[in-house]
VEXTIVEX-769682 format. One record per residue: residue in three letters; x, y, z of N, C-alpha, C in turn. Coordinates in Angstrom, 1 decimal, decimal comma, padded with zeros to 4 digits. Each point is the difference from the previous one (the first is absolute). Layout:
% VEXTIVEX-769682
(node 'ALA'; (X; Y; Z); (X; Y; Z); (X; Y; Z))
...
This chain:
% VEXTIVEX-769682
(node 'MET'; (018,9; -012,9; -017,0); (-001,4; 000,0; 000,0); (-000,5; 001,0; -001,1))
(node 'ARG'; (-000,8; -000,5; -000,9); (-000,5; 000,9; -001,0); (-001,2; 000,9; 000,5))
(node 'ALA'; (-000,1; 001,2; -000,5); (-001,1; 000,9; 000,4); (-001,3; -000,5; -000,6))
(node 'ARG'; (-001,0; 000,0; 000,8); (-001,3; -000,4; -000,6); (-000,7; 001,2; -000,6))
(node 'ALA'; (-000,6; -000,3; -001,2); (-000,7; 001,1; -000,7); (-001,5; 000,1; 000,5))
(node 'GLU'; (-000,5; -001,1; 000,6); (-001,3; 000,0; 000,5); (000,0; -000,3; 001,5))
(node 'CYS'; (-001,1; 000,3; 000,6); (-000,1; -000,4; 001,4); (-000,4; -001,5; 000,1))
(node 'GLU'; (001,0; -000,8; 000,5); (-000,2; -001,4; 000,1); (000,3; -000,5; 001,4))
(node 'ASP'; (-000,6; -001,1; 000,3); (000,2; -000,6; 001,3); (001,4; -000,7; 000,1))
(node 'SER'; (000,5; -000,1; 001,2); (001,2; -000,7; 000,2); (-000,3; -001,5; -000,2))
(node 'GLU'; (001,0; -000,7; -000,4); (-000,1; -001,5; -000,1); (000,5; -000,7; 001,2))
(node 'LEU'; (000,4; 000,8; 001,0); (000,4; -000,6; 001,3); (-001,1; -000,6; 000,8))
(node 'THR'; (000,2; -001,0; 000,7); (-001,0; -000,6; 000,9); (000,0; 000,9; 001,3))
(node 'PRO'; (-001,2; 000,5; 000,4); (-000,1; 000,9; 001,2); (000,5; -000,7; 001,2))
(node 'LEU'; (000,6; 000,7; 000,9); (000,4; -000,5; 001,3); (-001,3; -000,4; 000,8))
(node 'PRO'; (000,2; -000,9; 000,9); (-001,2; -000,3; 000,9); (-000,3; 001,2; 000,8))
(node 'LYS'; (-001,3; 000,2; 000,4); (-000,4; 001,2; 000,7); (000,8; 000,3; 001,2))
(node 'ALA'; (000,3; -000,9; 000,9); (000,8; 000,2; 001,2); (001,4; 000,6; -000,3))
(node 'VAL'; (000,6; -000,6; -001,0); (001,3; 000,5; -000,4); (-000,1; 001,4; -000,6))
(node 'ALA'; (-000,9; 000,2; -000,9); (-000,2; 001,4; -000,6); (-000,3; 001,0; 001,1))
(node 'ALA'; (-000,7; -000,4; 001,0); (-000,3; 001,0; 001,2); (001,3; 000,3; 000,7))
(node 'ARG'; (000,9; -001,0; 000,2); (001,2; 000,3; 000,7); (001,0; 000,9; -000,9))
(node 'VAL'; (-000,1; -000,2; -001,3); (000,8; 000,8; -000,9); (-000,5; 001,5; 000,0))
(node 'LEU'; (-001,3; 000,2; -000,1); (-000,6; 001,3; -000,2); (-000,2; 000,8; 001,2))
(node 'ASP'; (-000,2; -000,7; 001,2); (-000,3; 000,7; 001,2); (001,0; 001,1; 000,4))
(node 'PRO'; (001,3; -000,3; -000,1); (001,0; 001,0; 000,4); (-000,1; 001,3; -000,8))
(node 'TYR'; (-000,3; -000,1; -001,3); (-000,2; 001,2; -000,8); (-001,3; 000,7; 000,4))
(node 'PHE'; (-001,0; -000,7; 000,3); (-001,3; 000,6; 000,4); (000,2; 000,7; 001,3))
(node 'GLN'; (000,6; -000,7; 001,0); (000,2; 000,6; 001,3); (000,9; 001,3; 000,0))
(node 'ARG'; (001,0; 000,0; -000,9); (000,8; 001,2; -000,1); (-000,8; 001,2; -000,6))
(node 'LEU'; (-000,9; -000,3; -000,9); (-000,8; 001,0; -000,6); (-001,1; 000,5; 001,0))
(node 'VAL'; (-000,6; -001,0; 000,7); (-001,0; 000,4; 001,0); (000,7; 001,0; 001,1))
(node 'SER'; (001,2; -000,3; 000,3); (000,7; 000,8; 001,0); (000,2; 001,4; -000,6))
(node 'ARG'; (000,3; 000,1; -001,2); (000,1; 001,4; -000,7); (-001,3; 000,7; 000,1))
(node 'PHE'; (-001,1; -000,7; -000,3); (-001,3; 000,6; 000,1); (-000,3; 000,5; 001,4))
(node 'VAL'; (000,2; -000,8; 001,0); (-000,2; 000,3; 001,4); (000,9; 001,2; 000,4))
(node 'GLU'; (001,3; 000,0; -000,4); (000,9; 001,1; 000,3); (-000,5; 001,3; -000,6))
(node 'SER'; (-000,7; -000,1; -001,1); (-000,4; 001,3; -000,7); (-001,3; 000,5; 000,7))
(node 'GLY'; (-000,5; -000,7; 001,0); (-001,2; 000,5; 000,7); (-001,2; -000,8; -000,3))
(node 'LEU'; (000,0; -001,0; -000,9); (-001,1; -000,8; -000,3); (000,0; -001,2; 000,9))
(node 'THR'; (-000,3; 000,2; 001,3); (000,1; -001,1; 001,0); (-001,0; -001,1; -000,2))
(node 'ARG'; (-001,1; 000,3; -000,6); (-001,0; -001,0; -000,3); (000,6; -001,1; -000,9))
(node 'ALA'; (001,0; 000,3; -000,8); (000,6; -001,0; -000,9); (000,6; -001,2; 000,8))
(node 'SER'; (000,3; 000,2; 001,3); (000,6; -001,0; 000,8); (-001,0; -001,2; 000,1))
(node 'LYS'; (-001,3; 000,2; -000,3); (-001,0; -001,0; 000,1); (-000,1; -000,8; -001,3))
(node 'THR'; (000,6; 000,4; -001,0); (-000,1; -000,6; -001,3); (000,8; -001,3; 000,0))
(node 'ARG'; (-000,5; -001,1; -000,5); (000,7; -001,3; 000,0); (000,2; -000,4; -001,5))
(node 'LEU'; (000,9; -000,9; -000,2); (000,3; -000,6; -001,3); (-000,4; -001,4; 000,0))
(node 'GLN'; (-000,6; -000,4; -001,1); (-000,5; -001,4; -000,1); (000,3; -000,5; -001,5))
(node 'VAL'; (000,6; -001,1; -000,1); (000,2; -000,6; -001,4); (-001,2; -000,7; -000,4))
(node 'ASP'; (-000,4; 000,2; -001,2); (-001,2; -000,5; -000,6); (000,2; -000,3; -001,5))
(node 'VAL'; (-000,1; -001,3; -000,4); (000,3; -000,3; -001,4); (-001,0; 000,6; -001,0))
(node 'ARG'; (-001,1; 000,4; 000,5); (-001,1; 000,6; -000,9); (000,4; 001,4; -000,4))
(node 'MET'; (001,0; 000,6; 000,6); (000,4; 001,4; -000,3); (000,7; 000,1; -001,4))
(node 'HIS'; (000,5; -001,1; -000,5); (000,6; 000,0; -001,3); (-000,9; -000,5; -001,1))
(node 'ASP'; (-001,0; 000,8; -000,3); (-001,0; -000,4; -001,0); (000,2; 000,5; -001,4))
(node 'THR'; (001,0; 000,9; -000,1); (000,5; 000,5; -001,3); (001,5; 000,1; 000,1))
(node 'PRO'; (000,7; 000,1; -001,1); (001,5; 000,1; 000,1); (000,5; 001,2; 000,7))
(node 'ARG'; (-000,8; 001,1; 000,1); (000,4; 001,2; 000,7); (-000,6; 000,2; 001,4))
(node 'HIS'; (-000,8; -000,9; 000,5); (-000,6; 000,1; 001,2); (000,6; -000,9; 001,1))
(node 'PHE'; (000,6; 000,7; 001,0); (000,7; -000,8; 001,1); (-000,5; 000,3; 001,4))
(node 'ALA'; (-000,9; 001,0; 000,2); (-000,4; 000,4; 001,3); (-001,3; 000,8; 000,0))
(node 'ALA'; (-000,6; 000,1; 001,2); (-001,2; 000,8; 000,2); (000,0; 000,4; 001,4))
(node 'CYS'; (-000,8; 001,0; 000,3); (-000,2; 000,5; 001,4); (-001,5; -000,1; 000,3))
(node 'ARG'; (-000,4; -000,6; 001,1); (-001,4; 000,0; 000,4); (-000,4; 001,4; 000,3))
(node 'ASP'; (-001,3; 000,3; -000,3); (-000,4; 001,4; 000,1); (-000,2; 000,5; 001,4))
(node 'ASP'; (000,4; -000,7; 001,0); (000,0; 000,5; 001,4); (001,5; 000,4; 000,3))
(node 'GLY'; (000,9; -000,3; -000,9); (001,4; 000,3; 000,2); (000,8; -000,9; 001,0))
(node 'LEU'; (-000,6; -001,0; 000,5); (000,6; -000,8; 001,0); (000,7; -001,3; -000,6))
(node 'LEU'; (-000,2; -000,3; -001,3); (000,6; -001,2; -000,5); (000,5; 000,3; -001,4))
(node 'VAL'; (001,3; -000,3; -000,3); (000,6; 000,0; -001,3); (000,2; -001,4; -000,4))
(node 'LEU'; (-000,6; -000,4; -001,2); (000,1; -001,4; -000,5); (001,0; 000,1; -001,1))
(node 'VAL'; (000,9; -001,0; 000,0); (001,0; -000,1; -001,1); (000,1; -001,4; -000,5))
(node 'ALA'; (000,3; -000,1; -001,3); (000,2; -001,3; -000,6); (001,4; -000,5; 000,3))
(node 'PRO'; (000,2; -001,3; 000,1); (001,4; -000,5; 000,2); (000,9; 000,3; -001,1))
(node 'GLN'; (-000,5; 000,2; -001,2); (000,8; 000,4; -001,2); (000,7; 001,3; 000,2))
(node 'LEU'; (-000,5; 000,9; 000,9); (000,7; 001,2; 000,2); (001,5; -000,2; 000,4))
(node 'CYS'; (000,3; -001,1; 000,6); (001,4; -000,4; 000,4); (000,9; -000,1; -001,2))
(node 'ASP'; (-000,6; -000,2; -001,2); (000,8; -000,1; -001,2); (000,5; 001,3; -000,6))
(node 'GLN'; (-000,6; 001,1; 000,5); (000,3; 001,4; -000,5); (001,3; 000,5; 000,6))
(node 'PRO'; (000,6; 001,0; -000,7); (001,2; 000,7; 000,6); (-000,4; 000,8; 001,3))
(node 'VAL'; (000,9; 000,2; 000,9); (-000,3; 000,6; 001,2); (-000,7; 001,4; -000,1))
(node 'PRO'; (000,5; 000,9; -000,9); (-000,7; 001,2; -000,2); (-001,5; -000,1; -000,4))
(node 'THR'; (-000,3; -001,1; -000,7); (-001,4; -000,2; -000,4); (-000,8; -000,6; 001,2))
(node 'VAL'; (000,6; -000,9; 000,7); (-000,7; -000,5; 001,2); (-000,3; 001,2; 000,9))
(node 'GLU'; (001,0; 000,9; 000,3); (-000,2; 001,2; 000,8); (-001,0; 000,9; -000,6))
(node 'GLY'; (000,0; 000,2; -001,3); (-000,9; 000,9; -000,6); (-001,5; -000,5; 000,1))
(node 'ILE'; (-000,2; -001,3; -000,2); (-001,3; -000,5; 000,1); (-000,5; 000,0; 001,4))
(node 'LEU'; (000,8; -000,3; 001,0); (-000,4; 000,0; 001,4); (-000,2; 001,4; 000,4))
(node 'ALA'; (000,8; 001,0; -000,4); (-000,2; 001,4; 000,4); (-001,3; 000,5; -000,6))
(node 'HIS'; (-000,3; -000,4; -001,2); (-001,3; 000,4; -000,7); (-001,2; -000,5; 000,8))
(node 'GLU'; (000,1; -001,3; 000,4); (-001,1; -000,6; 000,8); (-000,1; 000,7; 001,4))
(node 'LEU'; (001,1; 000,3; 000,6); (000,0; 000,7; 001,3); (-000,6; 001,4; -000,2))
(node 'GLY'; (000,2; 000,6; -001,2); (-000,6; 001,3; -000,3); (-001,5; -000,2; 000,0))
(node 'HIS'; (-000,5; -001,1; -000,6); (-001,5; -000,2; 000,1); (-000,4; -000,2; 001,4))
(node 'ALA'; (000,8; -000,8; 000,8); (-000,4; -000,2; 001,4); (-000,1; 001,4; 000,8))
(node 'ALA'; (001,0; 000,8; -000,2); (-000,1; 001,4; 000,6); (-001,2; 000,8; -000,5))
(node 'ASP'; (-000,3; -000,1; -001,2); (-001,2; 000,7; -000,6); (-001,2; -000,5; 000,7))
(node 'PHE'; (-000,1; -001,3; 000,2); (-001,2; -000,6; 000,6); (000,0; 000,2; 001,5))
(node 'LEU'; (001,1; 000,0; 000,7); (000,1; 000,2; 001,4); (-000,2; 001,4; 000,4))
(node 'TYR'; (000,2; 000,9; -000,9); (-000,2; 001,5; 000,2); (-000,9; 000,5; -001,0))
(node 'PRO'; (-001,3; -000,4; 000,0); (-000,9; 000,3; -001,1); (-000,2; 001,5; -000,2))
(node 'ALA'; (000,1; 000,5; -001,2); (-000,2; 001,4; -000,4); (001,1; 000,9; 000,4))
(node 'GLU'; (001,0; -000,5; 000,6); (001,1; 000,9; 000,4); (001,0; 000,3; -001,1))
(node 'TRP'; (000,0; -000,8; -001,1); (000,9; 000,2; -001,1); (-000,7; 000,5; -001,2))
(node 'VAL'; (000,6; 001,1; -000,6); (-000,6; 000,7; -001,1); (001,1; 000,0; -001,1))
(node 'LEU'; (-000,4; -000,4; -001,2); (000,9; 000,1; -001,2); (000,1; 001,4; -000,4))
(node 'ARG'; (001,2; 000,4; -000,3); (000,3; 001,3; -000,6); (001,0; -000,3; -001,1))
(node 'GLY'; (-000,6; -000,2; -001,2); (000,8; -000,5; -001,1); (000,4; -001,4; 000,3))
(node 'ARG'; (001,3; -000,3; 000,0); (000,4; -001,4; 000,3); (000,6; -000,1; 001,5))
(node 'ARG'; (-000,2; 001,1; 000,7); (000,4; 000,0; 001,4); (-001,2; -000,1; 000,9))
(node 'VAL'; (000,2; -000,3; 001,3); (-001,0; 000,0; 001,0); (000,2; 001,1; 001,0))
(node 'VAL'; (-001,0; 000,5; 000,6); (000,0; 000,9; 001,1); (-000,8; -000,6; 001,1))
(node 'ARG'; (000,5; 000,1; 001,2); (-000,8; -000,6; 001,1); (-000,7; 001,1; 000,7))
(node 'ARG'; (-001,3; -000,2; 000,3); (-000,8; 000,9; 000,8); (-000,4; -000,8; 001,2))
(node 'ARG'; (-000,2; 000,6; 001,1); (-000,4; -000,6; 001,3); (-001,4; 000,4; 000,4))
(node 'ARG'; (-000,7; -001,0; 000,4); (-001,4; 000,2; 000,3); (-000,2; 001,1; 001,1))
(node 'GLU'; (000,9; 000,1; 000,9); (-000,2; 001,0; 001,1); (000,1; 001,4; -000,5))
(node 'ASP'; (000,5; 000,2; -001,2); (000,2; 001,3; -000,6); (-001,3; 000,5; -000,7))
(node 'PHE'; (-001,0; -000,8; 000,0); (-001,2; 000,4; -000,8); (-001,3; -000,2; 000,8))
(node 'GLU'; (-001,0; 000,8; -000,3); (-001,3; -000,2; 000,6); (-000,6; -001,3; -000,5))
(node 'GLU'; (-000,9; -000,6; 000,8); (-000,6; -001,3; -000,3); (-000,7; 000,0; -001,3))
(node 'GLU'; (-000,7; 001,0; -000,4); (-000,8; 000,0; -001,2); (001,0; 000,0; -001,2))
(node 'GLU'; (001,0; 000,8; 000,1); (001,0; 000,0; -001,1); (000,7; -001,4; -000,1))
(node 'TRP'; (000,4; -000,6; 001,1); (000,6; -001,3; 000,0); (-000,9; -001,0; -000,6))
(node 'GLU'; (-001,2; 000,0; 000,3); (-001,0; -000,9; -000,6); (000,0; 000,1; -001,5))
(node 'ARG'; (000,1; 001,2; -000,5); (000,0; 000,3; -001,4); (001,3; -000,7; -000,6))
(node 'PHE'; (001,1; 000,2; 000,7); (001,3; -000,6; -000,5); (-000,2; -001,6; 000,0))
(node 'ALA'; (-000,6; -000,5; 001,0); (-000,1; -001,5; 000,1); (-000,9; -000,5; -001,1))
(node 'ARG'; (-001,1; 000,7; -000,4); (-000,8; -000,4; -001,1); (000,7; 000,0; -001,3))
(node 'ALA'; (000,8; 001,0; -000,2); (000,8; 000,1; -001,2); (001,1; -001,1; -000,1))
(node 'TRP'; (000,6; -000,3; 001,2); (001,0; -001,0; 000,1); (-000,6; -001,4; -000,4))
(node 'GLN'; (-001,2; -000,2; 000,4); (-000,7; -001,3; -000,3); (-000,3; -000,1; -001,5))
(node 'LYS'; (-000,1; 001,1; -000,7); (-000,5; 000,0; -001,4); (001,2; 000,1; -001,0))
(node 'ARG'; (001,2; -000,1; 000,5); (001,2; 000,1; -000,9); (-000,1; -001,1; -001,0))
(node 'ASP'; (000,6; 000,3; -001,2); (000,1; -001,1; -001,0); (001,3; -000,8; 000,3))
(node 'ALA'; (000,1; -001,2; -000,7); (001,1; -000,9; 000,2); (001,3; 000,6; -000,2))
(node 'ASP'; (000,2; 000,9; -001,0); (001,3; 000,7; -000,2); (000,3; 000,8; 001,1))
(node 'ALA'; (-000,9; 000,8; 000,6); (000,3; 000,8; 001,2); (000,4; -000,8; 001,1))
(node 'VAL'; (-000,6; -001,1; 000,3); (000,3; -000,9; 001,1); (001,5; -000,5; -000,2))
(node 'GLU'; (000,3; -000,4; -001,2); (001,4; -000,6; -000,3); (001,0; 001,1; 000,1))
(node 'LEU'; (-000,3; 001,2; -000,5); (001,0; 001,1; 000,0); (000,2; 000,5; 001,5))
(node 'THR'; (-001,1; -000,1; 000,7); (000,1; 000,4; 001,4); (000,9; -001,0; 000,8))
(node 'ALA'; (-000,1; -001,3; -000,3); (000,9; -000,9; 000,7); (001,4; 000,2; -000,4))
(node 'ASP'; (000,3; 000,3; -001,2); (001,4; 000,3; -000,4); (000,5; 001,3; 000,7))
(node 'GLY'; (-000,9; 001,0; 000,0); (000,3; 001,3; 000,6); (000,4; -000,2; 001,5))
(node 'ILE'; (-000,8; -000,8; 000,7); (000,2; -000,2; 001,4); (001,4; -000,7; 000,2))
(node 'ALA'; (000,2; -001,0; -000,8); (001,3; -000,8; 000,1); (001,2; 001,0; -000,2))
(node 'GLU'; (-000,2; 000,8; -001,0); (001,1; 001,0; -000,3); (000,1; 001,0; 001,1))
(node 'TRP'; (-001,1; 000,5; 000,6); (000,0; 000,9; 001,1); (000,8; -000,5; 001,2))
(node 'VAL'; (-000,3; -001,3; 000,3); (000,7; -000,7; 001,1); (001,4; -000,2; -000,3))
(node 'LEU'; (000,4; -000,6; -001,1); (001,3; -000,5; -000,3); (000,9; 001,1; -000,6))
(node 'GLY'; (-000,6; 001,1; -000,5); (000,9; 001,0; -000,6); (000,6; -000,4; -001,3))
(node 'THR'; (-000,5; -001,0; -000,7); (000,6; -000,4; -001,2); (-001,2; -000,5; -000,9))
(node 'PRO'; (000,1; 000,3; -001,3); (-001,1; -000,3; -000,9); (-000,1; -001,5; -000,4))
(node 'LEU'; (-001,2; -000,4; -000,3); (-000,2; -001,3; -000,6); (000,0; 000,1; -001,5))
(node 'GLY'; (000,8; -000,9; -000,7); (-000,1; 000,0; -001,4); (-000,8; -001,3; -000,4))
(node 'TYR'; (-000,5; 000,0; -001,2); (-000,7; -001,2; -000,5); (000,8; -000,6; -001,1))
(node 'CYS'; (000,7; -001,0; 000,3); (001,1; -000,6; -000,8); (-000,4; -001,2; -000,8))
(node 'GLY'; (000,7; -000,2; -001,1); (-000,1; -001,3; -000,7); (-001,3; -000,1; -000,8))
(node 'PRO'; (-000,1; -001,1; -000,8); (-001,2; -000,1; -000,8); (-001,3; -000,2; 000,8))
(node 'CYS'; (000,1; -000,4; 001,3); (-001,2; -000,2; 000,8); (-000,3; 001,3; 000,8))
(node 'ARG'; (000,9; 001,0; -000,1); (-000,2; 001,3; 000,7); (-000,2; -000,2; 001,5))
(node 'LEU'; (001,0; -000,7; 000,6); (-000,1; -000,3; 001,4); (000,6; 001,1; 000,9))
(node 'GLN'; (-000,6; 000,3; 001,1); (000,5; 001,0; 000,9); (001,4; -000,3; 000,4))
(node 'THR'; (000,9; 001,0; -000,1); (001,4; -000,3; 000,4); (000,5; 001,3; 000,8))
(node 'LEU'; (000,5; -000,3; 001,2); (000,4; 001,1; 000,8); (001,3; 000,6; -000,5))
(node 'GLY'; (-000,1; 001,4; 000,0); (001,2; 000,7; -000,4); (000,4; -000,1; -001,5))
(node 'ALA'; (-001,0; -000,2; -000,8); (000,3; -000,1; -001,5); (-000,9; 001,0; -000,8))
(node 'PRO'; (000,2; 001,3; 000,2); (-000,8; 000,9; -000,7); (000,3; 000,0; -001,5))
(node 'GLU'; (001,1; -000,5; -000,4); (000,3; -000,1; -001,4); (-001,0; -000,9; -000,8))
(node 'CYS'; (-000,6; -000,9; 000,7); (-001,0; -000,9; -000,6); (-001,3; 000,7; -000,3))
(node 'GLY'; (-000,2; 001,2; 000,6); (-001,3; 000,7; -000,3); (-001,0; -000,2; 001,1))
(node 'ARG'; (-001,0; 000,9; 000,1); (-001,0; -000,1; 001,0); (-001,1; -001,0; -000,4))
(node 'ARG'; (-000,9; -000,2; 000,8); (-001,1; -001,0; -000,2); (-000,9; 000,5; -001,1))
(node 'PRO'; (-000,1; -000,8; -001,1); (-000,9; 000,4; -001,1); (-001,5; 000,0; 000,5))
(node 'VAL'; (-000,7; 001,0; -000,4); (-001,5; 000,1; 000,3); (-000,6; -001,3; -000,7))
(node 'GLY'; (-000,9; -000,6; 000,8); (-000,7; -001,2; -000,5); (000,7; -001,3; 000,2))
(node 'LEU'; (001,2; 000,0; 000,6); (000,8; -001,2; 000,3); (-000,7; -000,8; 001,1))
(node 'ARG'; (-000,3; -001,2; -000,2); (-000,6; -000,9; 001,0); (000,8; -001,2; 000,2))
């Protein structure tokens, strides 16, 4: 297989939604278990749904609803190598944890720190919550990566010409600012 110089779509026909769900769900459930084991018990409520609309660009395979309860994935995600499947799902579960635990995650460089609501006075927490709601897109994306790395203990790399999240591939480099 030749290396692609540009981010291109696969020429493979996507699997039917039900088949893709059966392929991807075991990866998703293993990752959810890791999030729950790390103390993020609300992640147990997050569900996976296959949706063909998620693959609207060559590098877009998934999204998380902003309540953290649903991760949507394109059936084309099944065409990716396992570390990429796991990296994309871990990133989306990072978003889910961010939304399920609003304002608890703070970026410190490229890492996250978790703060708990019970450790702060109400007025201070409300200030944190307002700042959390005003984050820019890069901060939201880096926070998702940071949470996934915090839970799994391994970095996400952004590999290949499409710069796809890949679990345990730091050699590919971190998420570029502005990547969408």
